[in-house]
mmJSON file of the N, C-alpha and C atoms, coordinates in Angstrom:
{"data_MODEL":{"atom_site":{
"group_PDB":["ATOM","ATOM","ATOM","ATOM","ATOM","ATOM","ATOM","ATOM","ATOM","ATOM","ATOM","ATOM","ATOM","ATOM","ATOM","ATOM","ATOM","ATOM","ATOM","ATOM","ATOM","ATOM","ATOM","ATOM","ATOM","ATOM","ATOM","ATOM","ATOM","ATOM","ATOM","ATOM","ATOM","ATOM","ATOM","ATOM","ATOM","ATOM","ATOM","ATOM","ATOM","ATOM","ATOM","ATOM","ATOM","ATOM","ATOM","ATOM","ATOM","ATOM","ATOM","ATOM","ATOM","ATOM","ATOM","ATOM","ATOM","ATOM","ATOM","ATOM","ATOM","ATOM","ATOM","ATOM","ATOM","ATOM","ATOM","ATOM","ATOM","ATOM","ATOM","ATOM","ATOM","ATOM","ATOM","ATOM","ATOM","ATOM","ATOM","ATOM","ATOM","ATOM","ATOM","ATOM","ATOM","ATOM","ATOM","ATOM","ATOM","ATOM","ATOM","ATOM","ATOM","ATOM","ATOM","ATOM","ATOM","ATOM","ATOM","ATOM","ATOM","ATOM","ATOM","ATOM","ATOM","ATOM","ATOM","ATOM","ATOM","ATOM","ATOM","ATOM","ATOM","ATOM","ATOM","ATOM","ATOM","ATOM","ATOM","ATOM","ATOM","ATOM","ATOM","ATOM","ATOM","ATOM","ATOM","ATOM","ATOM","ATOM","ATOM","ATOM","ATOM","ATOM","ATOM","ATOM","ATOM","ATOM","ATOM","ATOM","ATOM","ATOM","ATOM","ATOM","ATOM","ATOM","ATOM","ATOM","ATOM","ATOM","ATOM","ATOM","ATOM","ATOM","ATOM","ATOM","ATOM","ATOM","ATOM","ATOM","ATOM","ATOM","ATOM","ATOM","ATOM","ATOM","ATOM","ATOM","ATOM","ATOM","ATOM"],
"id":[1,2,3,4,5,6,7,8,9,10,11,12,13,14,15,16,17,18,19,20,21,22,23,24,25,26,27,28,29,30,31,32,33,34,35,36,37,38,39,40,41,42,43,44,45,46,47,48,49,50,51,52,53,54,55,56,57,58,59,60,61,62,63,64,65,66,67,68,69,70,71,72,73,74,75,76,77,78,79,80,81,82,83,84,85,86,87,88,89,90,91,92,93,94,95,96,97,98,99,100,101,102,103,104,105,106,107,108,109,110,111,112,113,114,115,116,117,118,119,120,121,122,123,124,125,126,127,128,129,130,131,132,133,134,135,136,137,138,139,140,141,142,143,144,145,146,147,148,149,150,151,152,153,154,155,156,157,158,159,160,161,162,163,164,165,166,167,168,169,170,171],
"type_symbol":["N","C","C","N","C","C","N","C","C","N","C","C","N","C","C","N","C","C","N","C","C","N","C","C","N","C","C","N","C","C","N","C","C","N","C","C","N","C","C","N","C","C","N","C","C","N","C","C","N","C","C","N","C","C","N","C","C","N","C","C","N","C","C","N","C","C","N","C","C","N","C","C","N","C","C","N","C","C","N","C","C","N","C","C","N","C","C","N","C","C","N","C","C","N","C","C","N","C","C","N","C","C","N","C","C","N","C","C","N","C","C","N","C","C","N","C","C","N","C","C","N","C","C","N","C","C","N","C","C","N","C","C","N","C","C","N","C","C","N","C","C","N","C","C","N","C","C","N","C","C","N","C","C","N","C","C","N","C","C","N","C","C","N","C","C","N","C","C","N","C","C"],
"label_atom_id":["N","CA","C","N","CA","C","N","CA","C","N","CA","C","N","CA","C","N","CA","C","N","CA","C","N","CA","C","N","CA","C","N","CA","C","N","CA","C","N","CA","C","N","CA","C","N","CA","C","N","CA","C","N","CA","C","N","CA","C","N","CA","C","N","CA","C","N","CA","C","N","CA","C","N","CA","C","N","CA","C","N","CA","C","N","CA","C","N","CA","C","N","CA","C","N","CA","C","N","CA","C","N","CA","C","N","CA","C","N","CA","C","N","CA","C","N","CA","C","N","CA","C","N","CA","C","N","CA","C","N","CA","C","N","CA","C","N","CA","C","N","CA","C","N","CA","C","N","CA","C","N","CA","C","N","CA","C","N","CA","C","N","CA","C","N","CA","C","N","CA","C","N","CA","C","N","CA","C","N","CA","C","N","CA","C","N","CA","C","N","CA","C","N","CA","C","N","CA","C"],
"label_alt_id":[null,null,null,null,null,null,null,null,null,null,null,null,null,null,null,null,null,null,null,null,null,null,null,null,null,null,null,null,null,null,null,null,null,null,null,null,null,null,null,null,null,null,null,null,null,null,null,null,null,null,null,null,null,null,null,null,null,null,null,null,null,null,null,null,null,null,null,null,null,null,null,null,null,null,null,null,null,null,null,null,null,null,null,null,null,null,null,null,null,null,null,null,null,null,null,null,null,null,null,null,null,null,null,null,null,null,null,null,null,null,null,null,null,null,null,null,null,null,null,null,null,null,null,null,null,null,null,null,null,null,null,null,null,null,null,null,null,null,null,null,null,null,null,null,null,null,null,null,null,null,null,null,null,null,null,null,null,null,null,null,null,null,null,null,null,null,null,null,null,null,null],
"label_comp_id":["MET","MET","MET","ALA","ALA","ALA","THR","THR","THR","ASN","ASN","ASN","LYS","LYS","LYS","ARG","ARG","ARG","VAL","VAL","VAL","PHE","PHE","PHE","THR","THR","THR","LEU","LEU","LEU","ARG","ARG","ARG","LEU","LEU","LEU","SER","SER","SER","ASP","ASP","ASP","GLU","GLU","GLU","VAL","VAL","VAL","PHE","PHE","PHE","ASP","ASP","ASP","LYS","LYS","LYS","ILE","ILE","ILE","GLY","GLY","GLY","VAL","VAL","VAL","LEU","LEU","LEU","ALA","ALA","ALA","ILE","ILE","ILE","SER","SER","SER","GLU","GLU","GLU","HIS","HIS","HIS","ARG","ARG","ARG","SER","SER","SER","LEU","LEU","LEU","THR","THR","THR","ASN","ASN","ASN","TYR","TYR","TYR","ILE","ILE","ILE","GLU","GLU","GLU","TYR","TYR","TYR","VAL","VAL","VAL","LEU","LEU","LEU","ILE","ILE","ILE","LYS","LYS","LYS","HIS","HIS","HIS","LEU","LEU","LEU","GLU","GLU","GLU","GLU","GLU","GLU","VAL","VAL","VAL","GLU","GLU","GLU","LYS","LYS","LYS","GLU","GLU","GLU","GLN","GLN","GLN","GLY","GLY","GLY","GLU","GLU","GLU","ILE","ILE","ILE","LYS","LYS","LYS","ILE","ILE","ILE","GLY","GLY","GLY","GLU","GLU","GLU"],
"label_asym_id":["A","A","A","A","A","A","A","A","A","A","A","A","A","A","A","A","A","A","A","A","A","A","A","A","A","A","A","A","A","A","A","A","A","A","A","A","A","A","A","A","A","A","A","A","A","A","A","A","A","A","A","A","A","A","A","A","A","A","A","A","A","A","A","A","A","A","A","A","A","A","A","A","A","A","A","A","A","A","A","A","A","A","A","A","A","A","A","A","A","A","A","A","A","A","A","A","A","A","A","A","A","A","A","A","A","A","A","A","A","A","A","A","A","A","A","A","A","A","A","A","A","A","A","A","A","A","A","A","A","A","A","A","A","A","A","A","A","A","A","A","A","A","A","A","A","A","A","A","A","A","A","A","A","A","A","A","A","A","A","A","A","A","A","A","A","A","A","A","A","A","A"],
"label_entity_id":["1","1","1","1","1","1","1","1","1","1","1","1","1","1","1","1","1","1","1","1","1","1","1","1","1","1","1","1","1","1","1","1","1","1","1","1","1","1","1","1","1","1","1","1","1","1","1","1","1","1","1","1","1","1","1","1","1","1","1","1","1","1","1","1","1","1","1","1","1","1","1","1","1","1","1","1","1","1","1","1","1","1","1","1","1","1","1","1","1","1","1","1","1","1","1","1","1","1","1","1","1","1","1","1","1","1","1","1","1","1","1","1","1","1","1","1","1","1","1","1","1","1","1","1","1","1","1","1","1","1","1","1","1","1","1","1","1","1","1","1","1","1","1","1","1","1","1","1","1","1","1","1","1","1","1","1","1","1","1","1","1","1","1","1","1","1","1","1","1","1","1"],
"label_seq_id":[1,1,1,2,2,2,3,3,3,4,4,4,5,5,5,6,6,6,7,7,7,8,8,8,9,9,9,10,10,10,11,11,11,12,12,12,13,13,13,14,14,14,15,15,15,16,16,16,17,17,17,18,18,18,19,19,19,20,20,20,21,21,21,22,22,22,23,23,23,24,24,24,25,25,25,26,26,26,27,27,27,28,28,28,29,29,29,30,30,30,31,31,31,32,32,32,33,33,33,34,34,34,35,35,35,36,36,36,37,37,37,38,38,38,39,39,39,40,40,40,41,41,41,42,42,42,43,43,43,44,44,44,45,45,45,46,46,46,47,47,47,48,48,48,49,49,49,50,50,50,51,51,51,52,52,52,53,53,53,54,54,54,55,55,55,56,56,56,57,57,57],
"pdbx_PDB_ins_code":[null,null,null,null,null,null,null,null,null,null,null,null,null,null,null,null,null,null,null,null,null,null,null,null,null,null,null,null,null,null,null,null,null,null,null,null,null,null,null,null,null,null,null,null,null,null,null,null,null,null,null,null,null,null,null,null,null,null,null,null,null,null,null,null,null,null,null,null,null,null,null,null,null,null,null,null,null,null,null,null,null,null,null,null,null,null,null,null,null,null,null,null,null,null,null,null,null,null,null,null,null,null,null,null,null,null,null,null,null,null,null,null,null,null,null,null,null,null,null,null,null,null,null,null,null,null,null,null,null,null,null,null,null,null,null,null,null,null,null,null,null,null,null,null,null,null,null,null,null,null,null,null,null,null,null,null,null,null,null,null,null,null,null,null,null,null,null,null,null,null,null],
"Cartn_x":[148.138,147.463,146.482,145.252,144.175,144.248,143.871,143.828,142.401,142.091,140.725,140.798,140.649,140.665,139.448,138.949,137.818,138.287,137.46,137.753,136.709,137.132,136.166,136.622,135.724,135.99,136.283,137.303,137.613,137.07,136.404,135.897,136.757,137.817,138.789,138.888,139.245,139.488,140.704,140.809,141.961,143.248,143.117,144.259,144.807,143.895,144.327,144.958,144.345,144.923,146.325,146.455,147.775,148.802,148.435,149.372,149.721,148.779,149.086,149.983,149.748,150.599,152.03,152.255,153.627,154.311,153.556,154.175,154.42,153.496,153.719,154.941,155.157,156.3,157.583,157.565,158.758,159.081,158.075,158.271,158.412,158.471,158.563,157.451,156.244,155.058,154.005,153.078,151.953,150.986,150.087,149.092,148.301,147.81,147.002,147.841,149.044,149.902,150.231,150.455,150.772,149.591,148.401,147.184,147.021,147.198,147.16,148.189,149.392,150.478,150.171,149.641,149.37,148.24,147.207,146.088,146.573,147.341,147.837,148.755,149.644,150.527,149.689,148.621,147.759,147.125,146.556,145.942,146.913,148.12,149.169,149.42,149.534,149.765,148.619,147.347,146.207,146.174,146.453,146.405,147.554,148.651,149.778,149.378,148.65,148.261,147.029,146.086,144.768,144.488,145.304,145.094,144.392,144.364,143.8,142.352,142.061,140.735,139.939,138.876,138.067,137.085,137.018,136.128,134.987,133.767,132.616,132.12,132.438,131.992,131.044],
"Cartn_y":[80.657,79.876,80.788,80.342,81.11,80.959,81.99,81.987,82.12,81.607,81.699,82.652,83.956,84.928,85.777,86.175,87.107,88.533,89.348,90.754,91.582,92.665,93.555,94.973,95.891,97.333,97.929,98.763,99.474,100.899,101.36,102.73,103.59,104.083,104.88,106.262,107.247,108.554,108.604,109.593,109.733,109.902,110.575,110.77,109.436,108.538,107.234,106.402,106.415,105.712,106.24,107.572,108.157,107.791,107.723,107.326,105.848,104.965,103.564,103.463,104.275,104.303,104.631,105.589,105.94,104.758,104.09,102.94,101.792,101.594,100.503,100.764,101.996,102.335,102.113,102.461,102.268,100.789,99.94,98.469,97.775,98.637,98.168,97.19,97.551,96.733,97.592,96.927,97.669,97.953,98.87,99.252,98.009,97.258,96.084,95.056,94.791,93.819,94.232,95.511,96.009,95.828,96.14,95.954,94.491,93.583,92.165,91.742,92.232,91.939,92.38,93.605,94.137,93.331,92.977,92.205,90.776,90.113,88.774,88.875,89.875,90.04,90.276,91.06,91.295,90.011,89.243,87.963,87.051,86.965,86.149,86.574,87.92,88.487,88.145,88.307,88.004,86.547,85.65,84.2,83.846,84.494,84.231,84.579,85.637,86.127,85.378,85.09,84.587,83.165,82.597,81.262,81.325,80.162,80.079,80.594,81.333,81.834,80.703,80.276,79.173,79.722,79.048,79.465,78.479,79.002,78.141,77.365,77.873,77.239,78.115],
"Cartn_z":[-168.17,-167.103,-166.391,-166.334,-165.702,-164.168,-163.468,-162.017,-161.59,-160.413,-159.867,-158.662,-158.919,-157.897,-157.949,-156.811,-156.706,-156.826,-157.362,-157.574,-156.807,-156.202,-155.501,-155.648,-155.421,-155.537,-154.149,-154.138,-152.928,-153.045,-152.026,-152.049,-151.071,-151.681,-150.886,-151.54,-150.725,-151.261,-152.158,-153.012,-153.859,-153.017,-151.93,-151.052,-150.518,-150.113,-149.626,-150.736,-151.917,-153.059,-153.373,-153.346,-153.631,-152.62,-151.326,-150.289,-150.446,-150.769,-151.003,-152.243,-153.26,-154.452,-154.076,-153.235,-152.836,-152.124,-151.238,-150.558,-151.514,-152.488,-153.474,-154.287,-154.759,-155.521,-154.733,-153.421,-152.596,-152.397,-152.551,-152.477,-153.836,-154.906,-156.267,-156.608,-156.273,-156.502,-157.206,-157.894,-158.448,-157.288,-157.495,-156.49,-156.071,-157.044,-156.735,-155.992,-156.393,-155.796,-154.339,-154.133,-152.782,-151.847,-152.327,-151.46,-151.104,-152.102,-151.829,-150.78,-150.931,-150.038,-148.584,-148.413,-147.107,-146.463,-147.196,-146.653,-146.241,-147.049,-146.704,-145.48,-145.419,-144.286,-143.027,-143.091,-141.945,-141.464,-142.412,-142.068,-141.364,-141.848,-141.217,-139.808,-139.556,-138.226,-137.266,-137.726,-136.901,-136.555,-137.505,-137.231,-136.289,-136.39,-135.459,-134.059,-133.871,-132.52,-132.007,-132.901,-132.427,-132.819,-133.678,-134.217,-135.562,-136.19,-137.566,-137.635,-138.669,-138.898,-139.509,-138.925,-139.444,-140.49,-141.577,-142.724,-142.778,-142.879,-143.085,-141.812,-140.663,-139.425,-138.657],
"occupancy":[1.0,1.0,1.0,1.0,1.0,1.0,1.0,1.0,1.0,1.0,1.0,1.0,1.0,1.0,1.0,1.0,1.0,1.0,1.0,1.0,1.0,1.0,1.0,1.0,1.0,1.0,1.0,1.0,1.0,1.0,1.0,1.0,1.0,1.0,1.0,1.0,1.0,1.0,1.0,1.0,1.0,1.0,1.0,1.0,1.0,1.0,1.0,1.0,1.0,1.0,1.0,1.0,1.0,1.0,1.0,1.0,1.0,1.0,1.0,1.0,1.0,1.0,1.0,1.0,1.0,1.0,1.0,1.0,1.0,1.0,1.0,1.0,1.0,1.0,1.0,1.0,1.0,1.0,1.0,1.0,1.0,1.0,1.0,1.0,1.0,1.0,1.0,1.0,1.0,1.0,1.0,1.0,1.0,1.0,1.0,1.0,1.0,1.0,1.0,1.0,1.0,1.0,1.0,1.0,1.0,1.0,1.0,1.0,1.0,1.0,1.0,1.0,1.0,1.0,1.0,1.0,1.0,1.0,1.0,1.0,1.0,1.0,1.0,1.0,1.0,1.0,1.0,1.0,1.0,1.0,1.0,1.0,1.0,1.0,1.0,1.0,1.0,1.0,1.0,1.0,1.0,1.0,1.0,1.0,1.0,1.0,1.0,1.0,1.0,1.0,1.0,1.0,1.0,1.0,1.0,1.0,1.0,1.0,1.0,1.0,1.0,1.0,1.0,1.0,1.0,1.0,1.0,1.0,1.0,1.0,1.0],
"B_iso_or_equiv":[0.0,0.0,0.0,0.0,0.0,0.0,0.0,0.0,0.0,0.0,0.0,0.0,0.0,0.0,0.0,0.0,0.0,0.0,0.0,0.0,0.0,0.0,0.0,0.0,0.0,0.0,0.0,0.0,0.0,0.0,0.0,0.0,0.0,0.0,0.0,0.0,0.0,0.0,0.0,0.0,0.0,0.0,0.0,0.0,0.0,0.0,0.0,0.0,0.0,0.0,0.0,0.0,0.0,0.0,0.0,0.0,0.0,0.0,0.0,0.0,0.0,0.0,0.0,0.0,0.0,0.0,0.0,0.0,0.0,0.0,0.0,0.0,0.0,0.0,0.0,0.0,0.0,0.0,0.0,0.0,0.0,0.0,0.0,0.0,0.0,0.0,0.0,0.0,0.0,0.0,0.0,0.0,0.0,0.0,0.0,0.0,0.0,0.0,0.0,0.0,0.0,0.0,0.0,0.0,0.0,0.0,0.0,0.0,0.0,0.0,0.0,0.0,0.0,0.0,0.0,0.0,0.0,0.0,0.0,0.0,0.0,0.0,0.0,0.0,0.0,0.0,0.0,0.0,0.0,0.0,0.0,0.0,0.0,0.0,0.0,0.0,0.0,0.0,0.0,0.0,0.0,0.0,0.0,0.0,0.0,0.0,0.0,0.0,0.0,0.0,0.0,0.0,0.0,0.0,0.0,0.0,0.0,0.0,0.0,0.0,0.0,0.0,0.0,0.0,0.0,0.0,0.0,0.0,0.0,0.0,0.0],
"pdbx_formal_charge":[null,null,null,null,null,null,null,null,null,null,null,null,null,null,null,null,null,null,null,null,null,null,null,null,null,null,null,null,null,null,null,null,null,null,null,null,null,null,null,null,null,null,null,null,null,null,null,null,null,null,null,null,null,null,null,null,null,null,null,null,null,null,null,null,null,null,null,null,null,null,null,null,null,null,null,null,null,null,null,null,null,null,null,null,null,null,null,null,null,null,null,null,null,null,null,null,null,null,null,null,null,null,null,null,null,null,null,null,null,null,null,null,null,null,null,null,null,null,null,null,null,null,null,null,null,null,null,null,null,null,null,null,null,null,null,null,null,null,null,null,null,null,null,null,null,null,null,null,null,null,null,null,null,null,null,null,null,null,null,null,null,null,null,null,null,null,null,null,null,null,null],
"auth_seq_id":[1,1,1,2,2,2,3,3,3,4,4,4,5,5,5,6,6,6,7,7,7,8,8,8,9,9,9,10,10,10,11,11,11,12,12,12,13,13,13,14,14,14,15,15,15,16,16,16,17,17,17,18,18,18,19,19,19,20,20,20,21,21,21,22,22,22,23,23,23,24,24,24,25,25,25,26,26,26,27,27,27,28,28,28,29,29,29,30,30,30,31,31,31,32,32,32,33,33,33,34,34,34,35,35,35,36,36,36,37,37,37,38,38,38,39,39,39,40,40,40,41,41,41,42,42,42,43,43,43,44,44,44,45,45,45,46,46,46,47,47,47,48,48,48,49,49,49,50,50,50,51,51,51,52,52,52,53,53,53,54,54,54,55,55,55,56,56,56,57,57,57],
"auth_comp_id":["MET","MET","MET","ALA","ALA","ALA","THR","THR","THR","ASN","ASN","ASN","LYS","LYS","LYS","ARG","ARG","ARG","VAL","VAL","VAL","PHE","PHE","PHE","THR","THR","THR","LEU","LEU","LEU","ARG","ARG","ARG","LEU","LEU","LEU","SER","SER","SER","ASP","ASP","ASP","GLU","GLU","GLU","VAL","VAL","VAL","PHE","PHE","PHE","ASP","ASP","ASP","LYS","LYS","LYS","ILE","ILE","ILE","GLY","GLY","GLY","VAL","VAL","VAL","LEU","LEU","LEU","ALA","ALA","ALA","ILE","ILE","ILE","SER","SER","SER","GLU","GLU","GLU","HIS","HIS","HIS","ARG","ARG","ARG","SER","SER","SER","LEU","LEU","LEU","THR","THR","THR","ASN","ASN","ASN","TYR","TYR","TYR","ILE","ILE","ILE","GLU","GLU","GLU","TYR","TYR","TYR","VAL","VAL","VAL","LEU","LEU","LEU","ILE","ILE","ILE","LYS","LYS","LYS","HIS","HIS","HIS","LEU","LEU","LEU","GLU","GLU","GLU","GLU","GLU","GLU","VAL","VAL","VAL","GLU","GLU","GLU","LYS","LYS","LYS","GLU","GLU","GLU","GLN","GLN","GLN","GLY","GLY","GLY","GLU","GLU","GLU","ILE","ILE","ILE","LYS","LYS","LYS","ILE","ILE","ILE","GLY","GLY","GLY","GLU","GLU","GLU"],
"auth_asym_id":["A","A","A","A","A","A","A","A","A","A","A","A","A","A","A","A","A","A","A","A","A","A","A","A","A","A","A","A","A","A","A","A","A","A","A","A","A","A","A","A","A","A","A","A","A","A","A","A","A","A","A","A","A","A","A","A","A","A","A","A","A","A","A","A","A","A","A","A","A","A","A","A","A","A","A","A","A","A","A","A","A","A","A","A","A","A","A","A","A","A","A","A","A","A","A","A","A","A","A","A","A","A","A","A","A","A","A","A","A","A","A","A","A","A","A","A","A","A","A","A","A","A","A","A","A","A","A","A","A","A","A","A","A","A","A","A","A","A","A","A","A","A","A","A","A","A","A","A","A","A","A","A","A","A","A","A","A","A","A","A","A","A","A","A","A","A","A","A","A","A","A"],
"auth_atom_id":["N","CA","C","N","CA","C","N","CA","C","N","CA","C","N","CA","C","N","CA","C","N","CA","C","N","CA","C","N","CA","C","N","CA","C","N","CA","C","N","CA","C","N","CA","C","N","CA","C","N","CA","C","N","CA","C","N","CA","C","N","CA","C","N","CA","C","N","CA","C","N","CA","C","N","CA","C","N","CA","C","N","CA","C","N","CA","C","N","CA","C","N","CA","C","N","CA","C","N","CA","C","N","CA","C","N","CA","C","N","CA","C","N","CA","C","N","CA","C","N","CA","C","N","CA","C","N","CA","C","N","CA","C","N","CA","C","N","CA","C","N","CA","C","N","CA","C","N","CA","C","N","CA","C","N","CA","C","N","CA","C","N","CA","C","N","CA","C","N","CA","C","N","CA","C","N","CA","C","N","CA","C","N","CA","C","N","CA","C","N","CA","C","N","CA","C","N","CA","C"],
"pdbx_PDB_model_num":[1,1,1,1,1,1,1,1,1,1,1,1,1,1,1,1,1,1,1,1,1,1,1,1,1,1,1,1,1,1,1,1,1,1,1,1,1,1,1,1,1,1,1,1,1,1,1,1,1,1,1,1,1,1,1,1,1,1,1,1,1,1,1,1,1,1,1,1,1,1,1,1,1,1,1,1,1,1,1,1,1,1,1,1,1,1,1,1,1,1,1,1,1,1,1,1,1,1,1,1,1,1,1,1,1,1,1,1,1,1,1,1,1,1,1,1,1,1,1,1,1,1,1,1,1,1,1,1,1,1,1,1,1,1,1,1,1,1,1,1,1,1,1,1,1,1,1,1,1,1,1,1,1,1,1,1,1,1,1,1,1,1,1,1,1,1,1,1,1,1,1]
}}}
């Protein structure tokens, strides 16, 4: 089943990638999956505090 997801490049130092990798392993996730998880979690926290983020307005 195909998914419709956008892809982008992160420009982070090797040290930052390595640190994210350590956290991903501790959560039993891939690096990509962990980054997605952290971003989604952050969006949820912001919307909880500030309300829904309006898109296209």
